[in-house]
N, C-alpha and C positions, 0 to 999 in steps of 0.2 A: 504493499499500500504506499502511495506517495505521502511524503511528509509536507505539511504546510507550515511555513515559518513567518515570523514577523521581522521586518527590517528596521533597524535602529539607525536613523539618518542623522549623523552628527553635524552635517552641514546646516541643518534646520533647527535643531533643538538643543537645549542645554543637557549636559551629562546627567544632572539630577533628574530632570523630567524623563529622559530616556530610561533611566534606571527604574523609575516607577512604572513606565509603560511596558518595559520588558517583563516585569513581574505581573502586570495586569494581563498581558498577552498570554503568558503561561497559564494563568488562572482561567482565562477565557477558552483555553483549549488549543492554542497554537503549539505546535510540536517542537519548535526550535526557534532560534534568533540568529540573524546575521547582522553584522556591523560594518558600516563604512569606516574609512580611515583617512581623513582629510586634514590638511593644514589650513585650507581656506575653503569657504563655501563657493557654490557656483554663482551666487549673486549676493549683492548686499542685502536684498530682501530676506534671504535665508538667514543670514546673520550670526551663525555659530560655526564652530569646528573644534570641539573638545578633543583631547588626546585619547584615542580609542583604546590604546593598550592599558592605560590606567583605568579607564572605565570598565574594561573587560574583567579585571580582577574583582571589582565591586559587583558587577553583574553576575558573575559566576557564583560568588558567595551568596547573593540574594535570591538565586533561582536554583532550579534543579535540572533543567533540560540542557541540551547542547547548543553550542554557539559556533559560528564561523566568522571569519574576518577577511575582508578584501584588503590587501596590502601590497606594497612594492618594496622588495628587498634588494634593489639593484645598486646600492652604494651611493645614492644621493642623500635623501633624508634618513634612510636606514641602511647601514652596512648589513650584509647578510648575516654576519656573526651576531649582531645585536638582535636581528629578527629571530634567529635560531635560539638565542638565550632567552628572549622574552617568551617565546612560545613554549620552550621546554619548562620554564618556571611555572607558567600557568598550567601546563599539562601535568606537571608533577603534583601540584596542589589540588587539581581537579581532574582526576583520571577519567579519560574518555569523554570529558565535557567540551574541550576545545576540539571540535570534530575536524575542522579543516581551516587552512589558510588558502585563500584564493589569490594567487600571485599574478601580477600583471607587469607590463613594461613601463607603466607610469604615465602621468600627466604633468605637464609643466606647471599647472596650477598648484600642485602640491610639492613637486620635487625641485623646482627652480630656485628655491630658497638658498641652496648652496652656491648659486651663481654659475657663471660659465655659459657656454653655448648649449642649448637643449639639443640632444642628439636626434638623428633621424631614427626611424623605426627599426631598421636593420641593426644598428648599434645597440639600441635599447633591448632588442630581443636577444642579442648575444650576451648582454650583461645579465638578463634574466636567467638564461640557461646556466651561466656560471654561478649565479646566486643559488639556484636550486641545488647544484652539486655541492656547494659549500655548506649549505644548511643540512643536507642529508649526511655529509661526512661528519659534521659536528655532532649531529644527533646519534651517530654511530659510535661516538666516543673517541674519534680520531683527532690528531693534531693536524691542522690544515695550514699549508703554505701555498700561496698563489701569487702570480705576478700581474697578469692581465687577463681580461679587462678590469678585474677588481682585485686590488692588492689585499692579500691576507697574510699575516706574519705570525707564526706560532700560535694560532688560535686553537683553543680547546675549551670545551664546556665541562665544568666540574659538577654541575647539577643537571642531571638528565631525567627524562620522563620514560617510564616503561611503555607508555602508549602516546607517542608524539602524534600531532595532527596530520591528516592527509594533506598533501600539497596538490591543490587542484589549480587549473588554469582559468584565468578570467579572460574571455575572448569576446570580441564584438563582431568579428568577421570570419568567414570560412577559412581564409588564409592563416590567421592566427590560430584558429581551432585546429587545423590540420597539423601545423607545426608543433602544437602542444600534445598531440595524441600519444606520442611515445613517452615523454617524460612525466606527464601529469597523471595524478591518481584519479582525476575526474575533471569535469568542466562546469563552469558557471557562465551564463550569458544573460542578456537582458531581453525583455519582451520586444519583439519585432513582428513583422508579418509571419504567418505560418510558413510561407515559402522560404523566407530568410532563415527562420529558426531551423527548419528541416535541413537547409543547406549547411548551417553551422554544425548541427549534430552529425550529419553524414560526413562532413570534412573531418571532424574529430575522430570518428570511427575509422575512417580511411587512413588517418595518420598513425593509427595504433591504439586508439581509445575504445575499440569495440569491447563492450561488456563493462566499461567503467561508468560510474554514476554521472548523471546529468542533472545539473541544478539550474534553476531559472529564477532570476530576480524580476519581479513584475511591478511596474509602476502603475498604480491605480489611483483614481480619485473618486471617493465616495462622499456624498453629501445628501441632504434631504431632497434636493432637486438637481436635475441634470445641469442647469445653468450655474448653480452654486458650485457643483463639482468641477465644471469647466473653468470657472473663474479661479477656483483654488489651484488648479493645475497651471493655469496661465501665470498666476502670481508667483508660484513657488517652483515650477519645474519646466519653464519654457526652454531652459538650456538643453532639454532632451531632444530638441529638433536638430541640434548640431550633428554634423557628420563625425565619425570616429576620429578623423584627422584633426578636425577643429577642437574636439574635446581634449585631444592629447597635446596640442601645441599652444592654445591660448593660455596666457600666463597669469592673468588676474581676473577677479570677478568683474572689474570694469570692462576688460576686453570682451568677456563673454556677454555682458549686457549690451555692448555695442554691436556684437555679432548677431544678437537676437532682437534688435529693436524693431524690426519689421514683422516679427511674428505676431499672428493674430490668435485670439482664444480658440477659434475653430481649428487652427492648425494643429493644436495639441491632440485632436481626436485620433490622429495617426500614430501618436507616440505614447500616449497614456490611456489606459482603459478607464474611460469616463462614464459613470452611470450612477444614478440614484437607486437602482434596482438591485438588491442583493442577489436575486435570481440570475440576473445577467452576469454578475461577477462570478457566481458559482459555475455558470455554464462556460465562461472563459477558462476557469481553472480546470474544469473537466476536459476541455480541449487540450490543455497543456499535459494533463496526465495521459490522455490518449496518444499524445505525440511522443511519449516515452520519458518525460522528465520525472526524476525520482524525488527531488526536493524543489518546492516552489515557495519563494519568499516574497511576501506581499509588502510593498512599500506604498502606503497611503501618503500621497504627496501633499495633501492639505494639512492644515494645522489641527484639525479635529481628530486627534489620535485616539482619545478615549472613546469617542462616538464610533469610530471605525472598529476598534477592538471589540466593543460591546456588540455591535450589529453583526459583524462577521463571526464572532464567537457563537451567537445565537442562531443566525440565519444562513450562514454560508458554510462554515466548517462541517456541521452535521450533514448537509446535503452532499458535500464533496466526499466525505468519508463513506457515504452510502453508494457512491458511484461505482 
């Protein structure tokens, strides 16, 4: 049976609020939680970006179910040795609760803080592969030395976890998904058209990911009316209309706001699942399950988080579980 999770959006909400909502989501029947990991939000309107790793320790202590984190270990904001140490520490304290890290090649919005020229995709992908190898070697208890593309000198972890998290790939395109098929323990992507999602899943399998778990992050906007739901999406998540390349290369919330200034509320219908009908949301999730996704994480992009958790817990999750 597919697992339905709650997405904790650090770009939009304070860590304290997200802690309470993760607890509320668990009590409402959500199976798991995933967390973003941002240095900056996508827009000034979103207005937050707490430190996800610190939040995870509190969230794991305050709840009982599993968590996943989308993060970038490629040597800019986080050196892979630090990612490995942070994850091993959490996994040692909370066995089997930190289920996965979803690793990506990064966005300038979060990683450019260290300065320098933001690399092209090919270089970022090479750094990601190197980071994955470093993390796995450290989790195996080895001493690691590397020169390039990420320098590592006499690195060793002294606190290890018996059950480290899976390393899954975060991919937005078939090309990235196929390249990750061999090294990744699974895949996570975001809601797109059914045709595009099928292409991403097939590319991952073709690249070596056949039989590995598929996860999906779904941006939804639920409210009492369709118009309110659409306005919530427009206010908070219009950045979702950007192409993958734009998302990866724009450097500040201001640049993203400039790139999306011509976006209209109705344009969000193709990028966010907008509806006031819980039954429609349940039907969308059933389509995701039928498409083969094992874990589906729901991100309500509006600020009405408790309303979303309550309504989906009562009216959506029971129907989906009966599917």
